[in-house]
C-alpha angles and dihedrals in degrees: 000000000000128000149196116242123200121193104203143154133220117270095018111142091196090054092049090049094050092045092048092052091053092046091048089060093045092246109148120218141183114234121213101198109207092194091062096033108032087167089076093059093086088050089053091049095047091049100042104024086224134110096200128093142265102044112180131200131187098205103311095334112104109225096180134231132328097292095050094046095048090046090056094043090050088050087054088053094060117108091239093056092043092052090056103033105016128233118342088258091052090048090051090052093051100038106029113017096042093064127073121275114271112273095208108108092209087072092056120096116259121275091204120097114261115274116258113243113239114255114226112240114254120265124229134190090245088063091066117113119215113216114207121234114250132197121248093254093049127087125218085238090064093062 
């Protein structure tokens, strides 16, 4: 059974937009979160030849980023396309889900545990820096 793969990072508005457009059309996807699994970034780069996210694949076919994916989905929404292929979800069922899963291991979720987010060091009052006042005709470099 085929699948849609989305390489994304946390907090990315383009990733959210692309995933929302897929969800709105009832097209399921597998997310490979590069924030939690940075080991998969090199896989994304080698598959897409792009450093930006999201990068979206329909089985092993690279669709592109958010703009390209949304443009394709909007094309699938047109009356002419629906007359031939059915709704976007029906098209997903016929063209993507009906074929075997991608064999390329780079399109598989990471088997590594999620990366731990770095914890900011604690801040203390003693860490404060006092900035001296300067006159208008002085430069900070004069101090």
